[in-house]
LUMKE-564927 format. One record per atom (N, C-alpha, C, O): chain; residue in one letter; atom name; x, y, z. Coordinates in nm, 4 decimals, always signed. Atoms other than C-alpha are relative to their C-alpha. Example, Ala and Ser with C-alpha at 12.3 -4.5 7.8 and 13.67 -1.06 7.14 Angstrom:
REM residues 2
+-------+------+------+----------+----------+----------+
! chain ! resn ! name !     east !    north !       up !
+-------+------+------+----------+----------+----------+
!     A !    A !    N !  +0.0890 !  -0.1190 !  +0.0000 !
!     A !    A !   CA !  +1.2300 !  -0.4500 !  +0.7800 !
!     A !    A !    C !  +0.0900 !  +0.1200 !  +0.0000 !
!     A !    A !    O !  +0.1936 !  +0.1181 !  +0.0665 !
!     A !    S !    N !  -0.0820 !  -0.1190 !  -0.0060 !
!     A !    S !   CA !  +1.3670 !  -0.1060 !  +0.7140 !
!     A !    S !    C !  -0.0770 !  +0.1090 !  +0.0730 !
!     A !    S !    O !  -0.0261 !  +0.2198 !  +0.0899 !
+-------+------+------+----------+----------+----------+
END
This chain:
REM residues 95
+-------+------+------+----------+----------+----------+
! chain ! resn ! name !     east !    north !       up !
+-------+------+------+----------+----------+----------+
!     A !    M !    N !  +0.0813 !  -0.1193 !  +0.0000 !
!     A !    M !   CA !  +0.0000 !  +0.0000 !  +0.0000 !
!     A !    M !    C !  +0.0861 !  +0.1264 !  +0.0000 !
!     A !    M !    O !  +0.0316 !  +0.2367 !  +0.0018 !
!     A !    A !    N !  -0.0879 !  -0.1157 !  -0.0013 !
!     A !    A !   CA !  +0.3074 !  +0.2292 !  -0.0006 !
!     A !    A !    C !  +0.0135 !  +0.0571 !  -0.1406 !
!     A !    A !    O !  +0.1160 !  +0.0386 !  -0.2063 !
!     A !    E !    N !  +0.0083 !  -0.0571 !  +0.1327 !
!     A !    E !   CA !  +0.2131 !  +0.4099 !  -0.3176 !
!     A !    E !    C !  +0.0560 !  +0.1423 !  +0.0051 !
!     A !    E !    O !  +0.0466 !  +0.2101 !  +0.1075 !
!     A !    R !    N !  -0.0480 !  -0.1376 !  +0.0079 !
!     A !    R !   CA !  +0.3757 !  +0.7343 !  -0.4324 !
!     A !    R !    C !  -0.0669 !  +0.0696 !  -0.1175 !
!     A !    R !    O !  -0.0932 !  +0.0083 !  -0.2210 !
!     A !    H !    N !  +0.0561 !  -0.0802 !  +0.1081 !
!     A !    H !   CA !  +0.2264 !  +1.0093 !  -0.6408 !
!     A !    H !    C !  +0.1100 !  +0.0936 !  -0.0482 !
!     A !    H !    O !  +0.1245 !  +0.2049 !  +0.0024 !
!     A !    E !    N !  -0.1169 !  -0.0744 !  +0.0466 !
!     A !    E !   CA !  +0.5312 !  +1.1313 !  -0.8344 !
!     A !    E !    C !  -0.0369 !  +0.1239 !  -0.0806 !
!     A !    E !    O !  +0.0466 !  +0.2125 !  -0.0986 !
!     A !    D !    N !  +0.0390 !  -0.1153 !  +0.0796 !
!     A !    D !   CA !  +0.3309 !  +1.3784 !  -1.0437 !
!     A !    D !    C !  -0.0207 !  +0.1243 !  +0.0852 !
!     A !    D !    O !  -0.0326 !  +0.2347 !  +0.0320 !
!     A !    S !    N !  +0.0186 !  -0.1132 !  -0.0904 !
!     A !    S !   CA !  +0.2873 !  +1.5991 !  -0.7375 !
!     A !    S !    C !  +0.1357 !  +0.0558 !  +0.0400 !
!     A !    S !    O !  +0.2268 !  -0.0217 !  +0.0691 !
!     A !    P !    N !  -0.1289 !  -0.0570 !  -0.0383 !
!     A !    P !   CA !  +0.5685 !  +1.8447 !  -0.6567 !
!     A !    P !    C !  +0.0396 !  -0.0352 !  +0.1433 !
!     A !    P !    O !  +0.1584 !  -0.0451 !  +0.1739 !
!     A !    T !    N !  -0.0286 !  +0.0411 !  -0.1380 !
!     A !    T !   CA !  +0.5401 !  +1.7499 !  -0.2891 !
!     A !    T !    C !  -0.0523 !  -0.1417 !  +0.0177 !
!     A !    T !    O !  -0.1430 !  -0.1673 !  +0.0968 !
!     A !    A !    N !  +0.0463 !  +0.1392 !  -0.0006 !
!     A !    A !   CA !  +0.5015 !  +1.3776 !  -0.3471 !
!     A !    A !    C !  +0.0051 !  -0.0558 !  +0.1416 !
!     A !    A !    O !  +0.1104 !  -0.0572 !  +0.2053 !
!     A !    T !    N !  +0.0125 !  +0.0576 !  -0.1329 !
!     A !    T !   CA !  +0.3814 !  +1.2194 !  -0.0253 !
!     A !    T !    C !  -0.0493 !  -0.1422 !  -0.0173 !
!     A !    T !    O !  -0.1495 !  -0.1658 !  -0.0848 !
!     A !    D !    N !  +0.0414 !  +0.1379 !  +0.0186 !
!     A !    D !   CA !  +0.3608 !  +0.8439 !  -0.0005 !
!     A !    D !    C !  -0.1158 !  -0.0357 !  +0.0930 !
!     A !    D !    O !  -0.1362 !  +0.0266 !  +0.1971 !
!     A !    C !    N !  +0.1188 !  +0.0429 !  -0.0745 !
!     A !    C !   CA !  +0.0520 !  +0.6642 !  +0.1265 !
!     A !    C !    C !  +0.0350 !  -0.0420 !  +0.1424 !
!     A !    C !    O !  -0.0364 !  -0.0079 !  +0.2367 !
!     A !    A !    N !  -0.0367 !  +0.0472 !  -0.1338 !
!     A !    A !   CA !  +0.2332 !  +0.5012 !  +0.4183 !
!     A !    A !    C !  +0.0215 !  +0.1179 !  +0.0951 !
!     A !    A !    O !  -0.0213 !  +0.1137 !  +0.2104 !
!     A !    G !    N !  -0.0228 !  -0.1178 !  -0.0832 !
!     A !    G !   CA !  +0.3438 !  +0.8413 !  +0.5481 !
!     A !    G !    C !  -0.1292 !  +0.0707 !  +0.0370 !
!     A !    G !    O !  -0.1459 !  +0.1169 !  +0.1499 !
!     A !    V !    N !  +0.1299 !  -0.0641 !  -0.0262 !
!     A !    V !   CA !  -0.0061 !  +0.9842 !  +0.5158 !
!     A !    V !    C !  -0.0784 !  -0.0818 !  +0.1014 !
!     A !    V !    O !  -0.1349 !  -0.0267 !  +0.1959 !
!     A !    L !    N !  +0.0770 !  +0.0847 !  -0.0907 !
!     A !    L !   CA !  -0.1652 !  +0.6857 !  +0.6885 !
!     A !    L !    C !  +0.0558 !  +0.0029 !  +0.1421 !
!     A !    L !    O !  -0.0197 !  -0.0084 !  +0.2386 !
!     A !    L !    N !  -0.0594 !  -0.0106 !  -0.1336 !
!     A !    L !   CA !  +0.0821 !  +0.7142 !  +0.9774 !
!     A !    L !    C !  -0.0424 !  +0.1283 !  +0.0717 !
!     A !    L !    O !  -0.0533 !  +0.1301 !  +0.1943 !
!     A !    R !    N !  +0.0334 !  -0.1301 !  -0.0586 !
!     A !    R !   CA !  -0.0173 !  +1.0779 !  +1.0333 !
!     A !    R !    C !  -0.1494 !  +0.0295 !  -0.0020 !
!     A !    R !    O !  -0.1916 !  +0.1384 !  +0.0369 !
!     A !    L !    N !  +0.1427 !  -0.0241 !  +0.0185 !
!     A !    L !   CA !  -0.3899 !  +1.0352 !  +0.9677 !
!     A !    L !    C !  -0.0716 !  +0.0359 !  +0.1297 !
!     A !    L !    O !  -0.1587 !  +0.1229 !  +0.1297 !
!     A !    F !    N !  +0.0634 !  -0.0324 !  -0.1279 !
!     A !    F !   CA !  -0.4892 !  +1.0374 !  +1.3365 !
!     A !    F !    C !  +0.0267 !  +0.1453 !  +0.0375 !
!     A !    F !    O !  -0.0638 !  +0.2153 !  +0.0829 !
!     A !    E !    N !  -0.0341 !  -0.1389 !  -0.0298 !
!     A !    E !   CA !  -0.3054 !  +1.3669 !  +1.3854 !
!     A !    E !    C !  -0.0775 !  +0.0954 !  -0.0908 !
!     A !    E !    O !  -0.1266 !  +0.1991 !  -0.0463 !
!     A !    F !    N !  +0.0717 !  -0.0834 !  +0.0963 !
!     A !    F !   CA !  -0.4647 !  +1.5093 !  +1.0721 !
!     A !    F !    C !  -0.1472 !  +0.0111 !  +0.0370 !
!     A !    F !    O !  -0.2037 !  +0.1205 !  +0.0362 !
!     A !    V !    N !  +0.1421 !  +0.0023 !  -0.0368 !
!     A !    V !   CA !  -0.8161 !  +1.4053 !  +1.1784 !
!     A !    V !    C !  -0.0242 !  +0.0845 !  +0.1249 !
!     A !    V !    O !  -0.1274 !  +0.1507 !  +0.1359 !
!     A !    D !    N !  +0.0147 !  -0.0743 !  -0.1249 !
!     A !    D !   CA !  -0.7608 !  +1.5622 !  +1.5222 !
!     A !    D !    C !  +0.0562 !  +0.1421 !  -0.0082 !
!     A !    D !    O !  +0.0685 !  +0.2098 !  +0.0939 !
!     A !    N !    N !  -0.0568 !  -0.1353 !  +0.0206 !
!     A !    N !   CA !  -0.6137 !  +1.8849 !  +1.3728 !
!     A !    N !    C !  +0.1250 !  +0.0232 !  +0.0834 !
!     A !    N !    O !  +0.1425 !  +0.1302 !  +0.1417 !
!     A !    E !    N !  -0.1231 !  -0.0101 !  -0.0784 !
!     A !    E !   CA !  -0.2789 !  +1.8179 !  +1.5400 !
!     A !    E !    C !  +0.1245 !  +0.0093 !  -0.0874 !
!     A !    E !    O !  +0.2360 !  +0.0009 !  -0.0359 !
!     A !    T !    N !  -0.1146 !  -0.0157 !  +0.0893 !
!     A !    T !   CA !  -0.0560 !  +1.8599 !  +1.2332 !
!     A !    T !    C !  +0.0281 !  +0.1479 !  -0.0201 !
!     A !    T !    O !  -0.0604 !  +0.2322 !  -0.0053 !
!     A !    G !    N !  -0.0361 !  -0.1373 !  +0.0318 !
!     A !    G !   CA !  +0.1315 !  +2.1748 !  +1.1475 !
!     A !    G !    C !  -0.0569 !  +0.0392 !  -0.1347 !
!     A !    G !    O !  -0.1026 !  -0.0470 !  -0.2098 !
!     A !    P !    N !  +0.0611 !  -0.0470 !  +0.1247 !
!     A !    P !   CA !  +0.0154 !  +2.3889 !  +0.8560 !
!     A !    P !    C !  +0.0627 !  -0.0611 !  -0.1259 !
!     A !    P !    O !  -0.0093 !  -0.0910 !  -0.2211 !
!     A !    V !    N !  -0.0660 !  +0.0560 !  +0.1183 !
!     A !    V !   CA !  +0.2759 !  +2.2529 !  +0.6092 !
!     A !    V !    C !  -0.0391 !  -0.1463 !  -0.0173 !
!     A !    V !    O !  -0.0765 !  -0.1882 !  -0.1268 !
!     A !    D !    N !  +0.0391 !  +0.1412 !  +0.0079 !
!     A !    D !   CA !  +0.2063 !  +1.8872 !  +0.6927 !
!     A !    D !    C !  -0.1478 !  -0.0134 !  -0.0329 !
!     A !    D !    O !  -0.1871 !  -0.1005 !  -0.1104 !
!     A !    R !    N !  +0.1437 !  +0.0049 !  +0.0258 !
!     A !    R !   CA !  -0.1661 !  +1.9546 !  +0.6923 !
!     A !    R !    C !  -0.0289 !  +0.0204 !  -0.1480 !
!     A !    R !    O !  -0.1119 !  -0.0502 !  -0.2052 !
!     A !    E !    N !  +0.0197 !  -0.0275 !  +0.1425 !
!     A !    E !   CA !  -0.1474 !  +2.0980 !  +0.3397 !
!     A !    E !    C !  +0.0484 !  -0.1168 !  -0.0852 !
!     A !    E !    O !  -0.0187 !  -0.1539 !  -0.1816 !
!     A !    R !    N !  -0.0513 !  +0.1151 !  +0.0756 !
!     A !    R !   CA !  +0.0665 !  +1.8077 !  +0.2118 !
!     A !    R !    C !  -0.0949 !  -0.1191 !  +0.0086 !
!     A !    R !    O !  -0.1216 !  -0.1855 !  -0.0915 !
!     A !    I !    N !  +0.0936 !  +0.1112 !  -0.0172 !
!     A !    I !   CA !  -0.1721 !  +1.5512 !  +0.3570 !
!     A !    I !    C !  -0.1288 !  +0.0284 !  -0.0757 !
!     A !    I !    O !  -0.1821 !  -0.0604 !  -0.1423 !
!     A !    R !    N !  +0.1224 !  -0.0384 !  +0.0717 !
!     A !    R !   CA !  -0.4739 !  +1.7396 !  +0.2186 !
!     A !    R !    C !  +0.0181 !  -0.0195 !  -0.1502 !
!     A !    R !    O !  -0.0704 !  -0.0733 !  -0.2166 !
!     A !    E !    N !  -0.0270 !  +0.0176 !  +0.1431 !
!     A !    E !   CA !  -0.3142 !  +1.7459 !  -0.1290 !
!     A !    E !    C !  +0.0022 !  -0.1479 !  -0.0368 !
!     A !    E !    O !  -0.0513 !  -0.1879 !  -0.1402 !
!     A !    H !    N !  -0.0058 !  +0.1436 !  +0.0265 !
!     A !    H !   CA !  -0.2441 !  +1.3737 !  -0.1071 !
!     A !    H !    C !  -0.1404 !  -0.0606 !  +0.0009 !
!     A !    H !    O !  -0.1743 !  -0.1403 !  -0.0865 !
!     A !    L !    N !  +0.1364 !  +0.0529 !  -0.0078 !
!     A !    L !   CA !  -0.6011 !  +1.2974 !  -0.0012 !
!     A !    L !    C !  -0.0822 !  +0.0407 !  -0.1218 !
!     A !    L !    O !  -0.1679 !  -0.0354 !  -0.1666 !
!     A !    D !    N !  +0.0701 !  -0.0451 !  +0.1201 !
!     A !    D !   CA !  -0.7284 !  +1.5014 !  -0.2968 !
!     A !    D !    C !  +0.0351 !  -0.0858 !  -0.1219 !
!     A !    D !    O !  -0.0437 !  -0.0960 !  -0.2159 !
!     A !    E !    N !  -0.0478 !  +0.0777 !  +0.1142 !
!     A !    E !   CA !  -0.5262 !  +1.2762 !  -0.5308 !
!     A !    E !    C !  -0.0148 !  -0.1510 !  +0.0176 !
!     A !    E !    O !  -0.0131 !  -0.2243 !  -0.0813 !
!     A !    C !    N !  -0.0076 !  +0.1439 !  -0.0265 !
!     A !    C !   CA !  -0.5477 !  +0.9341 !  -0.3650 !
!     A !    C !    C !  -0.1311 !  -0.0519 !  +0.0599 !
!     A !    C !    O !  -0.1628 !  -0.0252 !  +0.1758 !
!     A !    G !    N !  +0.1297 !  +0.0512 !  -0.0430 !
!     A !    G !   CA !  -0.8823 !  +0.7580 !  -0.3418 !
!     A !    G !    C !  +0.0082 !  -0.0973 !  +0.1158 !
!     A !    G !    O !  -0.0789 !  -0.0956 !  +0.2028 !
!     A !    S !    N !  -0.0078 !  +0.0976 !  -0.1089 !
!     A !    S !   CA !  -0.7634 !  +0.4773 !  -0.1128 !
!     A !    S !    C !  +0.0316 !  +0.0675 !  +0.1333 !
!     A !    S !    O !  -0.0225 !  +0.0275 !  +0.2364 !
!     A !    C !    N !  -0.0287 !  -0.0727 !  -0.1243 !
!     A !    C !   CA !  -0.6177 !  +0.7175 !  +0.1447 !
!     A !    C !    C !  -0.1205 !  +0.0844 !  +0.0425 !
!     A !    C !    O !  -0.1482 !  +0.0985 !  +0.1616 !
!     A !    L !    N !  +0.1205 !  -0.0768 !  -0.0309 !
!     A !    L !   CA !  -0.9297 !  +0.9342 !  +0.1203 !
!     A !    L !    C !  -0.1053 !  -0.0893 !  +0.0650 !
!     A !    L !    O !  -0.1746 !  -0.0471 !  +0.1576 !
!     A !    A !    N !  +0.0946 !  +0.0951 !  -0.0592 !
!     A !    A !   CA !  -1.1412 !  +0.6264 !  +0.1959 !
!     A !    A !    C !  +0.0393 !  -0.0313 !  +0.1449 !
!     A !    A !    O !  -0.0472 !  -0.0420 !  +0.2319 !
!     A !    E !    N !  -0.0473 !  +0.0251 !  -0.1369 !
!     A !    E !   CA !  -0.9254 !  +0.5554 !  +0.5031 !
!     A !    E !    C !  -0.0288 !  +0.1215 !  +0.0889 !
!     A !    E !    O !  -0.0677 !  +0.1061 !  +0.2047 !
!     A !    Y !    N !  +0.0309 !  -0.1235 !  -0.0722 !
!     A !    Y !   CA !  -0.9661 !  +0.9197 !  +0.6103 !
!     A !    Y !    C !  -0.1489 !  +0.0045 !  +0.0359 !
!     A !    Y !    O !  -0.1848 !  +0.0398 !  +0.1483 !
!     A !    D !    N !  +0.1440 !  +0.0030 !  -0.0267 !
!     A !    D !   CA !  -1.3445 !  +0.8858 !  +0.5784 !
!     A !    D !    C !  -0.0337 !  -0.1004 !  +0.1096 !
!     A !    D !    O !  -0.1196 !  -0.0740 !  +0.1938 !
!     A !    R !    N !  +0.0222 !  +0.0994 !  -0.1062 !
!     A !    R !   CA !  -1.3330 !  +0.5701 !  +0.7937 !
!     A !    R !    C !  +0.0416 !  +0.0546 !  +0.1358 !
!     A !    R !    O !  -0.0261 !  +0.0312 !  +0.2359 !
!     A !    E !    N !  -0.0463 !  -0.0585 !  -0.1263 !
!     A !    E !   CA !  -1.1339 !  +0.7559 !  +1.0594 !
!     A !    E !    C !  -0.1004 !  +0.1024 !  +0.0522 !
!     A !    E !    O !  -0.1281 !  +0.1067 !  +0.1721 !
!     A !    L !    N !  +0.1013 !  -0.0977 !  -0.0409 !
!     A !    L !   CA !  -1.3900 !  +1.0380 !  +1.0633 !
!     A !    L !    C !  -0.1239 !  -0.0695 !  +0.0551 !
!     A !    L !    O !  -0.1797 !  -0.0271 !  +0.1563 !
!     A !    L !    N !  +0.1163 !  +0.0761 !  -0.0445 !
!     A !    L !   CA !  -1.6728 !  +0.7861 !  +1.0962 !
!     A !    L !    C !  +0.0261 !  -0.0632 !  +0.1363 !
!     A !    L !    O !  -0.0589 !  -0.0565 !  +0.2251 !
!     A !    L !    N !  -0.0347 !  +0.0620 !  -0.1278 !
!     A !    L !   CA !  -1.4958 !  +0.6001 !  +1.3774 !
!     A !    L !    C !  +0.0013 !  +0.1032 !  +0.1123 !
!     A !    L !    O !  -0.0506 !  +0.0780 !  +0.2210 !
!     A !    K !    N !  -0.0047 !  -0.1064 !  -0.1002 !
!     A !    K !   CA !  -1.4309 !  +0.9249 !  +1.5635 !
!     A !    K !    C !  -0.1415 !  +0.0452 !  +0.0379 !
!     A !    K !    O !  -0.1704 !  +0.0678 !  +0.1554 !
!     A !    A !    N !  +0.1386 !  -0.0406 !  -0.0268 !
!     A !    A !   CA !  -1.7977 !  +1.0234 !  +1.5297 !
!     A !    A !    C !  -0.0735 !  -0.1061 !  +0.0814 !
!     A !    A !    O !  -0.1497 !  -0.0734 !  +0.1723 !
!     A !    L !    N !  +0.0649 !  +0.1083 !  -0.0748 !
!     A !    L !   CA !  -1.9132 !  +0.6816 !  +1.6531 !
!     A !    L !    C !  +0.0472 !  -0.0044 !  +0.1452 !
!     A !    L !    O !  -0.0331 !  -0.0227 !  +0.2367 !
!     A !    V !    N !  -0.0536 !  -0.0008 !  -0.1372 !
!     A !    V !   CA !  -1.6834 !  +0.6947 !  +1.9559 !
!     A !    V !    C !  -0.0560 !  +0.1187 !  +0.0767 !
!     A !    V !    O !  -0.0965 !  +0.1044 !  +0.1921 !
!     A !    R !    N !  +0.0535 !  -0.1193 !  -0.0661 !
!     A !    R !   CA !  -1.7957 !  +1.0487 !  +2.0365 !
!     A !    R !    C !  -0.1454 !  -0.0214 !  +0.0399 !
!     A !    R !    O !  -0.1854 !  +0.0127 !  +0.1512 !
!     A !    R !    N !  +0.1417 !  +0.0244 !  -0.0271 !
!     A !    R !   CA !  -2.1615 !  +0.9465 !  +2.0129 !
!     A !    R !    C !  -0.0174 !  -0.1023 !  +0.1127 !
!     A !    R !    O !  -0.1045 !  -0.0866 !  +0.1983 !
!     A !    A !    N !  +0.0110 !  +0.1052 !  -0.1019 !
!     A !    A !   CA !  -2.1069 !  +0.6345 !  +2.2273 !
!     A !    A !    C !  +0.0432 !  +0.0495 !  +0.1374 !
!     A !    A !    O !  -0.0055 !  +0.0003 !  +0.2392 !
!     A !    C !    N !  -0.0540 !  -0.0462 !  -0.1278 !
!     A !    C !   CA !  -1.9191 !  +0.8265 !  +2.4961 !
!     A !    C !    C !  -0.0710 !  +0.1214 !  +0.0573 !
!     A !    C !    O !  -0.0361 !  +0.1672 !  +0.1661 !
!     A !    V !    N !  +0.0690 !  -0.1201 !  -0.0457 !
!     A !    V !   CA !  -2.1567 !  +1.1204 !  +2.5293 !
!     A !    V !    C !  -0.0672 !  -0.0227 !  +0.1350 !
!     A !    V !    O !  -0.0674 !  +0.0660 !  +0.2203 !
!     A !    R !    N !  +0.0766 !  +0.0266 !  -0.1215 !
!     A !    R !   CA !  -2.3563 !  +0.9550 !  +2.8046 !
!     A !    R !    C !  +0.0859 !  -0.0385 !  +0.1189 !
!     A !    R !    O !  +0.0381 !  -0.0377 !  +0.2324 !
!     A !    Q !    N !  -0.0865 !  +0.0435 !  -0.1085 !
!     A !    Q !   CA !  -2.0576 !  +0.8392 !  +3.0080 !
!     A !    Q !    C !  +0.1190 !  +0.0931 !  +0.0114 !
!     A !    Q !    O !  +0.1777 !  +0.1337 !  -0.0889 !
!     A !    S !    N !  -0.1212 !  -0.0772 !  -0.0212 !
!     A !    S !   CA !  -1.7826 !  +1.0428 !  +3.1635 !
!     A !    S !    C !  +0.0936 !  -0.0820 !  +0.0878 !
!     A !    S !    O !  +0.0504 !  -0.1687 !  +0.1637 !
!     A !    A !    N !  -0.0993 !  +0.0727 !  -0.0791 !
!     A !    A !   CA !  -1.4638 !  +0.9167 !  +3.3185 !
!     A !    A !    C !  -0.0184 !  +0.0319 !  +0.1478 !
!     A !    A !    O !  -0.0541 !  +0.1443 !  +0.1832 !
!     A !    P !    N !  +0.0066 !  -0.0270 !  -0.1443 !
!     A !    P !   CA !  -1.4644 !  +0.8772 !  +3.6973 !
!     A !    P !    C !  +0.0999 !  +0.1102 !  +0.0375 !
!     A !    P !    O !  +0.2061 !  +0.1222 !  -0.0236 !
!     A !    E !    N !  -0.0822 !  -0.1145 !  -0.0396 !
!     A !    E !   CA !  -1.3167 !  +1.1800 !  +3.8727 !
!     A !    E !    C !  +0.1425 !  -0.0408 !  +0.0366 !
!     A !    E !    O !  +0.2367 !  +0.0317 !  +0.0048 !
!     A !    A !    N !  -0.1338 !  +0.0462 !  -0.0377 !
!     A !    A !   CA !  -1.0225 !  +0.9783 !  +4.0133 !
!     A !    A !    C !  +0.0846 !  -0.0292 !  -0.1238 !
!     A !    A !    O !  +0.2039 !  +0.0014 !  -0.1260 !
!     A !    L !    N !  -0.0716 !  +0.0289 !  +0.1239 !
!     A !    L !   CA !  -0.9266 !  +0.8619 !  +3.6638 !
!     A !    L !    C !  +0.0373 !  +0.1293 !  -0.0705 !
!     A !    L !    O !  +0.1490 !  +0.1429 !  -0.1206 !
!     A !    R !    N !  -0.0279 !  -0.1293 !  +0.0634 !
!     A !    R !   CA !  -0.9523 !  +1.2138 !  +3.5256 !
!     A !    R !    C !  +0.1174 !  +0.0693 !  +0.0681 !
!     A !    R !    O !  +0.2057 !  +0.1228 !  +0.0010 !
!     A !    A !    N !  -0.1085 !  -0.0629 !  -0.0749 !
!     A !    A !   CA !  -0.7251 !  +1.3452 !  +3.8015 !
!     A !    A !    C !  +0.1333 !  -0.0698 !  -0.0278 !
!     A !    A !    O !  +0.2363 !  -0.0043 !  -0.0434 !
!     A !    Q !    N !  -0.1222 !  +0.0762 !  +0.0261 !
!     A !    Q !   CA !  -0.4726 !  +1.0672 !  +3.7418 !
!     A !    Q !    C !  +0.0550 !  +0.0303 !  -0.1407 !
!     A !    Q !    O !  +0.1760 !  +0.0454 !  -0.1581 !
!     A !    I !    N !  -0.0421 !  -0.0308 !  +0.1366 !
!     A !    I !   CA !  -0.4624 !  +1.1370 !  +3.3671 !
!     A !    I !    C !  +0.0582 !  +0.1407 !  -0.0075 !
!     A !    I !    O !  +0.1629 !  +0.1618 !  -0.0686 !
!     A !    L !    N !  -0.0508 !  -0.1379 !  +0.0001 !
!     A !    L !   CA !  -0.4210 !  +1.5110 !  +3.4214 !
!     A !    L !    C !  +0.1356 !  +0.0099 !  +0.0681 !
!     A !    L !    O !  +0.2223 !  +0.0848 !  +0.0232 !
!     A !    T !    N !  -0.1288 !  -0.0002 !  -0.0697 !
!     A !    T !   CA !  -0.1377 !  +1.4460 !  +3.6675 !
!     A !    T !    C !  +0.1093 !  -0.0549 !  -0.0905 !
!     A !    T !    O !  +0.2185 !  +0.0016 !  -0.0964 !
!     A !    R !    N !  -0.0999 !  +0.0595 !  +0.0893 !
!     A !    R !   CA !  +0.0442 !  +1.2240 !  +3.4182 !
!     A !    R !    C !  +0.0304 !  +0.0906 !  -0.1188 !
!     A !    R !    O !  +0.1444 !  +0.0963 !  -0.1650 !
!     A !    I !    N !  -0.0211 !  -0.0896 !  +0.1133 !
!     A !    I !   CA !  -0.0037 !  +1.4736 !  +3.1376 !
!     A !    I !    C !  +0.0872 !  +0.1179 !  +0.0407 !
!     A !    I !    O !  +0.1741 !  +0.1601 !  -0.0356 !
!     A !    T !    N !  -0.0705 !  -0.1213 !  -0.0404 !
!     A !    T !   CA !  +0.1317 !  +1.7662 !  +3.3383 !
!     A !    T !    C !  +0.1361 !  -0.0254 !  +0.0615 !
!     A !    T !    O !  +0.2164 !  +0.0674 !  +0.0717 !
!     A !    S !    N !  -0.1330 !  +0.0275 !  -0.0560 !
!     A !    S !   CA !  +0.4293 !  +1.5911 !  +3.4972 !
!     A !    S !    C !  +0.0876 !  -0.0618 !  -0.1074 !
!     A !    S !    O !  +0.0531 !  -0.1626 !  -0.1690 !
!     A !    T !    N !  -0.0924 !  +0.0443 !  +0.1031 !
!     A !    T !   CA !  +0.7243 !  +1.5490 !  +3.2662 !
!     A !    T !    C !  +0.1339 !  -0.0293 !  +0.0624 !
!     A !    T !    O !  +0.1825 !  +0.0463 !  +0.1465 !
!     A !    S !    N !  -0.1315 !  +0.0386 !  -0.0496 !
!     A !    S !   CA !  +1.0487 !  +1.3721 !  +3.3371 !
!     A !    S !    C !  +0.0971 !  +0.0033 !  -0.1164 !
!     A !    S !    O !  +0.0709 !  -0.0546 !  -0.2218 !
!     A !    V !    N !  -0.1010 !  -0.0096 !  +0.1045 !
!     A !    V !   CA !  +1.3595 !  +1.4534 !  +3.1356 !
!     A !    V !    C !  +0.1302 !  -0.0540 !  +0.0563 !
!     A !    V !    O !  +0.1727 !  -0.0151 !  +0.1651 !
!     A !    T !    N !  -0.1286 !  +0.0555 !  -0.0391 !
!     A !    T !   CA !  +1.6816 !  +1.2542 !  +3.1565 !
!     A !    T !    C !  +0.1007 !  +0.0380 !  -0.1056 !
!     A !    T !    O !  +0.0793 !  +0.0129 !  -0.2242 !
!     A !    V !    N !  -0.1063 !  -0.0401 !  +0.0917 !
!     A !    V !   CA !  +1.9992 !  +1.3933 !  +3.0013 !
!     A !    V !    C !  +0.1185 !  -0.0909 !  +0.0261 !
!     A !    V !    O !  +0.1655 !  -0.1027 !  +0.1393 !
!     A !    V !    N !  -0.1171 !  +0.0875 !  -0.0102 !
!     A !    V !   CA !  +2.2824 !  +1.1513 !  +2.9326 !
!     A !    V !    C !  +0.1124 !  +0.0634 !  -0.0786 !
!     A !    V !    O !  +0.0993 !  +0.0917 !  -0.1977 !
!     A !    H !    N !  -0.1173 !  -0.0593 !  +0.0650 !
!     A !    H !   CA !  +2.6231 !  +1.2958 !  +2.8580 !
!     A !    H !    C !  +0.0949 !  -0.1129 !  -0.0349 !
!     A !    H !    O !  +0.1388 !  -0.1873 !  +0.0528 !
!     A !    R !    N !  -0.0919 !  +0.1024 !  +0.0459 !
!     A !    R !   CA !  +2.8411 !  +1.0677 !  +2.6510 !
!     A !    R !    C !  +0.1314 !  +0.0657 !  -0.0366 !
!     A !    R !    O !  +0.1357 !  +0.1637 !  -0.1109 !
!     A !    S !    N !  -0.1309 !  -0.0522 !  +0.0362 !
!     A !    S !   CA !  +3.2078 !  +1.1309 !  +2.6305 !
!     A !    S !    C !  +0.0539 !  -0.0805 !  -0.1172 !
!     A !    S !    O !  +0.0388 !  -0.2025 !  -0.1236 !
!     A !    E !    N !  -0.0566 !  +0.0664 !  +0.1177 !
!     A !    E !   CA !  +3.3807 !  +1.0543 !  +2.3044 !
!     A !    E !    C !  +0.1361 !  -0.0567 !  +0.0381 !
!     A !    E !    O !  +0.2150 !  +0.0062 !  +0.1086 !
!     A !    G !    N !  -0.1335 !  +0.0513 !  -0.0290 !
!     A !    G !   CA !  +3.6738 !  +0.8302 !  +2.3245 !
!     A !    G !    C !  +0.0048 !  -0.1404 !  -0.0032 !
!     A !    G !    O !  +0.1106 !  -0.1991 !  +0.0192 !
+-------+------+------+----------+----------+----------+
END
């Protein structure tokens, strides 16, 4: 399924688009990547079909979860994990 569209000046392969599709659907891509993915979807029917499936899945999940909310303890735990970041720096000496 790793198809390339060489006729496009910013040829983007299907595998790369499919890897970034979740980010694209959730509007989490930068403007340049968003435009490249959009151009690819305009040219590639199979990737466009996958994009449509992702939109449908997202809508179904949203509809199914409307009536239920996460327990408050779980929400607090998730927020704590999101806001706490650990960074480890390793210094390697050459030699």
